[in-house]
PyMOL commands that place a pseudoatom at each C-alpha (Angstrom):
pseudoatom trace, name=CA, resn=MET, resi=1, chain=A, elem=C, hetatm=0, pos=[0.000, 0.000, 0.000]
pseudoatom trace, name=CA, resn=VAL, resi=2, chain=A, elem=C, hetatm=0, pos=[1.287, 3.466, -0.908]
pseudoatom trace, name=CA, resn=TYR, resi=3, chain=A, elem=C, hetatm=0, pos=[1.521, 5.957, 1.962]
pseudoatom trace, name=CA, resn=ARG, resi=4, chain=A, elem=C, hetatm=0, pos=[-0.101, 9.308, 1.193]
pseudoatom trace, name=CA, resn=PRO, resi=5, chain=A, elem=C, hetatm=0, pos=[-0.397, 11.906, 3.958]
pseudoatom trace, name=CA, resn=LEU, resi=6, chain=A, elem=C, hetatm=0, pos=[-3.717, 13.746, 4.044]
pseudoatom trace, name=CA, resn=ARG, resi=7, chain=A, elem=C, hetatm=0, pos=[-2.251, 16.972, 2.690]
pseudoatom trace, name=CA, resn=TYR, resi=8, chain=A, elem=C, hetatm=0, pos=[-0.051, 15.432, -0.028]
pseudoatom trace, name=CA, resn=GLU, resi=9, chain=A, elem=C, hetatm=0, pos=[-2.082, 16.760, -2.964]
pseudoatom trace, name=CA, resn=GLN, resi=10, chain=A, elem=C, hetatm=0, pos=[-2.297, 20.183, -1.345]
pseudoatom trace, name=CA, resn=ILE, resi=11, chain=A, elem=C, hetatm=0, pos=[1.467, 20.654, -1.074]
pseudoatom trace, name=CA, resn=MET, resi=12, chain=A, elem=C, hetatm=0, pos=[2.145, 19.228, -4.528]
pseudoatom trace, name=CA, resn=LYS, resi=13, chain=A, elem=C, hetatm=0, pos=[-0.297, 21.737, -6.013]
pseudoatom trace, name=CA, resn=ALA, resi=14, chain=A, elem=C, hetatm=0, pos=[1.101, 24.617, -3.927]
pseudoatom trace, name=CA, resn=ALA, resi=15, chain=A, elem=C, hetatm=0, pos=[4.638, 23.815, -5.115]
pseudoatom trace, name=CA, resn=GLU, resi=16, chain=A, elem=C, hetatm=0, pos=[3.781, 23.740, -8.827]
pseudoatom trace, name=CA, resn=GLY, resi=17, chain=A, elem=C, hetatm=0, pos=[6.494, 25.437, -10.819]
pseudoatom trace, name=CA, resn=PHE, resi=18, chain=A, elem=C, hetatm=0, pos=[9.247, 23.918, -8.694]
pseudoatom trace, name=CA, resn=ASP, resi=19, chain=A, elem=C, hetatm=0, pos=[11.047, 20.692, -9.587]
pseudoatom trace, name=CA, resn=ILE, resi=20, chain=A, elem=C, hetatm=0, pos=[9.420, 18.630, -6.824]
pseudoatom trace, name=CA, resn=ARG, resi=21, chain=A, elem=C, hetatm=0, pos=[9.174, 15.042, -5.781]
pseudoatom trace, name=CA, resn=ALA, resi=22, chain=A, elem=C, hetatm=0, pos=[8.149, 13.256, -2.613]
pseudoatom trace, name=CA, resn=ARG, resi=23, chain=A, elem=C, hetatm=0, pos=[9.404, 10.126, -0.919]
pseudoatom trace, name=CA, resn=ARG, resi=24, chain=A, elem=C, hetatm=0, pos=[8.461, 8.183, 2.148]
pseudoatom trace, name=CA, resn=MET, resi=25, chain=A, elem=C, hetatm=0, pos=[10.695, 8.767, 5.143]
pseudoatom trace, name=CA, resn=PHE, resi=26, chain=A, elem=C, hetatm=0, pos=[10.330, 7.335, 8.622]
pseudoatom trace, name=CA, resn=ASN, resi=27, chain=A, elem=C, hetatm=0, pos=[6.661, 7.779, 9.560]
pseudoatom trace, name=CA, resn=GLY, resi=28, chain=A, elem=C, hetatm=0, pos=[5.953, 10.509, 7.008]
pseudoatom trace, name=CA, resn=MET, resi=29, chain=A, elem=C, hetatm=0, pos=[6.942, 11.869, 3.632]
pseudoatom trace, name=CA, resn=GLY, resi=30, chain=A, elem=C, hetatm=0, pos=[9.684, 14.285, 2.615]
pseudoatom trace, name=CA, resn=VAL, resi=31, chain=A, elem=C, hetatm=0, pos=[9.041, 16.744, -0.218]
pseudoatom trace, name=CA, resn=TYR, resi=32, chain=A, elem=C, hetatm=0, pos=[12.050, 17.852, -2.242]
pseudoatom trace, name=CA, resn=THR, resi=33, chain=A, elem=C, hetatm=0, pos=[12.932, 20.476, -4.783]
pseudoatom trace, name=CA, resn=GLY, resi=34, chain=A, elem=C, hetatm=0, pos=[15.831, 19.046, -6.703]
pseudoatom trace, name=CA, resn=GLU, resi=35, chain=A, elem=C, hetatm=0, pos=[17.860, 17.235, -4.060]
pseudoatom trace, name=CA, resn=LYS, resi=36, chain=A, elem=C, hetatm=0, pos=[16.860, 19.535, -1.179]
pseudoatom trace, name=CA, resn=MET, resi=37, chain=A, elem=C, hetatm=0, pos=[14.086, 18.643, 1.235]
pseudoatom trace, name=CA, resn=PHE, resi=38, chain=A, elem=C, hetatm=0, pos=[11.894, 21.614, 2.112]
pseudoatom trace, name=CA, resn=ALA, resi=39, chain=A, elem=C, hetatm=0, pos=[8.782, 20.011, 3.584]
pseudoatom trace, name=CA, resn=PHE, resi=40, chain=A, elem=C, hetatm=0, pos=[7.846, 17.042, 5.725]
pseudoatom trace, name=CA, resn=LEU, resi=41, chain=A, elem=C, hetatm=0, pos=[4.335, 15.633, 5.910]
pseudoatom trace, name=CA, resn=VAL, resi=42, chain=A, elem=C, hetatm=0, pos=[2.897, 13.459, 8.646]
pseudoatom trace, name=CA, resn=ASP, resi=43, chain=A, elem=C, hetatm=0, pos=[-0.813, 12.688, 8.583]
pseudoatom trace, name=CA, resn=SER, resi=44, chain=A, elem=C, hetatm=0, pos=[-2.470, 16.137, 8.392]
pseudoatom trace, name=CA, resn=ASP, resi=45, chain=A, elem=C, hetatm=0, pos=[0.600, 18.126, 9.533]
pseudoatom trace, name=CA, resn=ILE, resi=46, chain=A, elem=C, hetatm=0, pos=[3.048, 19.935, 7.265]
pseudoatom trace, name=CA, resn=GLY, resi=47, chain=A, elem=C, hetatm=0, pos=[6.425, 21.159, 8.419]
pseudoatom trace, name=CA, resn=LEU, resi=48, chain=A, elem=C, hetatm=0, pos=[8.207, 23.656, 6.174]
pseudoatom trace, name=CA, resn=LYS, resi=49, chain=A, elem=C, hetatm=0, pos=[11.928, 24.450, 6.359]
pseudoatom trace, name=CA, resn=PHE, resi=50, chain=A, elem=C, hetatm=0, pos=[12.912, 28.115, 6.451]
pseudoatom trace, name=CA, resn=GLY, resi=51, chain=A, elem=C, hetatm=0, pos=[15.941, 30.327, 6.676]
pseudoatom trace, name=CA, resn=PRO, resi=52, chain=A, elem=C, hetatm=0, pos=[16.373, 32.281, 9.921]
pseudoatom trace, name=CA, resn=ASP, resi=53, chain=A, elem=C, hetatm=0, pos=[14.268, 35.341, 8.994]
pseudoatom trace, name=CA, resn=ASP, resi=54, chain=A, elem=C, hetatm=0, pos=[11.349, 33.385, 7.540]
pseudoatom trace, name=CA, resn=TYR, resi=55, chain=A, elem=C, hetatm=0, pos=[11.567, 30.882, 10.418]
pseudoatom trace, name=CA, resn=ASP, resi=56, chain=A, elem=C, hetatm=0, pos=[11.200, 33.668, 12.988]
pseudoatom trace, name=CA, resn=GLU, resi=57, chain=A, elem=C, hetatm=0, pos=[8.271, 35.165, 11.063]
pseudoatom trace, name=CA, resn=ALA, resi=58, chain=A, elem=C, hetatm=0, pos=[6.544, 31.786, 10.665]
pseudoatom trace, name=CA, resn=MET, resi=59, chain=A, elem=C, hetatm=0, pos=[6.924, 31.025, 14.374]
pseudoatom trace, name=CA, resn=LEU, resi=60, chain=A, elem=C, hetatm=0, pos=[4.934, 34.197, 15.121]
pseudoatom trace, name=CA, resn=LEU, resi=61, chain=A, elem=C, hetatm=0, pos=[1.890, 32.801, 13.313]
pseudoatom trace, name=CA, resn=PRO, resi=62, chain=A, elem=C, hetatm=0, pos=[-0.835, 31.824, 15.786]
pseudoatom trace, name=CA, resn=GLY, resi=63, chain=A, elem=C, hetatm=0, pos=[-0.681, 28.054, 16.203]
pseudoatom trace, name=CA, resn=ALA, resi=64, chain=A, elem=C, hetatm=0, pos=[2.775, 27.596, 14.659]
pseudoatom trace, name=CA, resn=GLU, resi=65, chain=A, elem=C, hetatm=0, pos=[5.294, 25.491, 16.539]
pseudoatom trace, name=CA, resn=VAL, resi=66, chain=A, elem=C, hetatm=0, pos=[8.540, 23.639, 16.024]
pseudoatom trace, name=CA, resn=PHE, resi=67, chain=A, elem=C, hetatm=0, pos=[7.993, 20.607, 13.834]
pseudoatom trace, name=CA, resn=ARG, resi=68, chain=A, elem=C, hetatm=0, pos=[8.583, 17.067, 15.058]
pseudoatom trace, name=CA, resn=ALA, resi=69, chain=A, elem=C, hetatm=0, pos=[8.232, 13.976, 12.877]
pseudoatom trace, name=CA, resn=ASP, resi=70, chain=A, elem=C, hetatm=0, pos=[6.425, 12.409, 15.828]
pseudoatom trace, name=CA, resn=PRO, resi=71, chain=A, elem=C, hetatm=0, pos=[5.616, 13.578, 19.372]
pseudoatom trace, name=CA, resn=THR, resi=72, chain=A, elem=C, hetatm=0, pos=[8.591, 11.757, 20.911]
pseudoatom trace, name=CA, resn=SER, resi=73, chain=A, elem=C, hetatm=0, pos=[11.245, 12.843, 18.398]
pseudoatom trace, name=CA, resn=ASP, resi=74, chain=A, elem=C, hetatm=0, pos=[13.574, 15.823, 18.574]
pseudoatom trace, name=CA, resn=PRO, resi=75, chain=A, elem=C, hetatm=0, pos=[12.511, 18.937, 16.660]
pseudoatom trace, name=CA, resn=MET, resi=76, chain=A, elem=C, hetatm=0, pos=[13.508, 19.064, 13.007]
pseudoatom trace, name=CA, resn=VAL, resi=77, chain=A, elem=C, hetatm=0, pos=[15.911, 22.018, 12.883]
pseudoatom trace, name=CA, resn=GLY, resi=78, chain=A, elem=C, hetatm=0, pos=[14.564, 24.930, 10.856]
pseudoatom trace, name=CA, resn=TYR, resi=79, chain=A, elem=C, hetatm=0, pos=[11.143, 23.333, 10.302]
pseudoatom trace, name=CA, resn=VAL, resi=80, chain=A, elem=C, hetatm=0, pos=[7.904, 24.982, 11.399]
pseudoatom trace, name=CA, resn=ARG, resi=81, chain=A, elem=C, hetatm=0, pos=[4.659, 23.058, 11.886]
pseudoatom trace, name=CA, resn=MET, resi=82, chain=A, elem=C, hetatm=0, pos=[2.325, 25.236, 9.898]
pseudoatom trace, name=CA, resn=PRO, resi=83, chain=A, elem=C, hetatm=0, pos=[-0.910, 26.142, 11.677]
pseudoatom trace, name=CA, resn=LYS, resi=84, chain=A, elem=C, hetatm=0, pos=[-4.247, 24.907, 10.375]
pseudoatom trace, name=CA, resn=LYS, resi=85, chain=A, elem=C, hetatm=0, pos=[-5.331, 28.481, 9.599]
pseudoatom trace, name=CA, resn=VAL, resi=86, chain=A, elem=C, hetatm=0, pos=[-2.444, 28.751, 7.089]
pseudoatom trace, name=CA, resn=LEU, resi=87, chain=A, elem=C, hetatm=0, pos=[-3.003, 25.249, 5.699]
pseudoatom trace, name=CA, resn=ASP, resi=88, chain=A, elem=C, hetatm=0, pos=[-6.666, 26.051, 5.076]
pseudoatom trace, name=CA, resn=ASN, resi=89, chain=A, elem=C, hetatm=0, pos=[-5.962, 29.328, 3.224]
pseudoatom trace, name=CA, resn=HIS, resi=90, chain=A, elem=C, hetatm=0, pos=[-4.680, 28.368, -0.241]
pseudoatom trace, name=CA, resn=GLU, resi=91, chain=A, elem=C, hetatm=0, pos=[-3.125, 31.717, -1.183]
pseudoatom trace, name=CA, resn=VAL, resi=92, chain=A, elem=C, hetatm=0, pos=[-1.312, 32.143, 2.132]
pseudoatom trace, name=CA, resn=PHE, resi=93, chain=A, elem=C, hetatm=0, pos=[-0.178, 28.517, 2.114]
pseudoatom trace, name=CA, resn=VAL, resi=94, chain=A, elem=C, hetatm=0, pos=[1.241, 28.846, -1.415]
pseudoatom trace, name=CA, resn=GLN, resi=95, chain=A, elem=C, hetatm=0, pos=[3.252, 31.898, -0.328]
pseudoatom trace, name=CA, resn=TRP, resi=96, chain=A, elem=C, hetatm=0, pos=[4.821, 29.989, 2.584]
pseudoatom trace, name=CA, resn=VAL, resi=97, chain=A, elem=C, hetatm=0, pos=[5.545, 26.935, 0.420]
pseudoatom trace, name=CA, resn=HIS, resi=98, chain=A, elem=C, hetatm=0, pos=[7.270, 29.122, -2.158]
pseudoatom trace, name=CA, resn=ARG, resi=99, chain=A, elem=C, hetatm=0, pos=[9.383, 30.795, 0.521]
pseudoatom trace, name=CA, resn=SER, resi=100, chain=A, elem=C, hetatm=0, pos=[10.423, 27.389, 1.843]
pseudoatom trace, name=CA, resn=ALA, resi=101, chain=A, elem=C, hetatm=0, pos=[11.175, 25.853, -1.567]
pseudoatom trace, name=CA, resn=THR, resi=102, chain=A, elem=C, hetatm=0, pos=[13.083, 28.946, -2.689]
pseudoatom trace, name=CA, resn=TYR, resi=103, chain=A, elem=C, hetatm=0, pos=[15.194, 28.796, 0.468]
pseudoatom trace, name=CA, resn=ALA, resi=104, chain=A, elem=C, hetatm=0, pos=[15.907, 25.119, -0.135]
pseudoatom trace, name=CA, resn=GLN, resi=105, chain=A, elem=C, hetatm=0, pos=[17.006, 25.803, -3.697]
pseudoatom trace, name=CA, resn=SER, resi=106, chain=A, elem=C, hetatm=0, pos=[19.312, 28.617, -2.599]
pseudoatom trace, name=CA, resn=LYS, resi=107, chain=A, elem=C, hetatm=0, pos=[21.143, 26.764, 0.172]
pseudoatom trace, name=CA, resn=CYS, resi=108, chain=A, elem=C, hetatm=0, pos=[23.129, 23.612, 0.643]
pseudoatom trace, name=CA, resn=ILE, resi=109, chain=A, elem=C, hetatm=0, pos=[20.719, 22.155, 3.189]
pseudoatom trace, name=CA, resn=ASN, resi=110, chain=A, elem=C, hetatm=0, pos=[19.493, 18.647, 3.931]
for i in range(1, 110): cmd.bond("trace and resi %d" % i, "trace and resi %d" % (i + 1))
show_as sticks, trace
zoom trace
């Protein structure tokens, strides 16, 4: 059986225009632009990776928090668990996805 997080289609659509692919990792799915991972999906949660300025801004969003692949794991450095209010607003979500994917493309990050 193929694993598909609940918001898989949403992030793939939001990242249109980027060279993207997804692959199963641990208990979720990593989303890549080229060889750089910029998002991690687990069930209905999406964590996006940001540079320092965007990370600080994203963490100010009501409901945002550090992203963990599961409740018992360490935080994924630079990843923000995007709040439901952002996930449910297509235009705002697309903006955050583009910021994350653009950062990934510009840096040598894992």
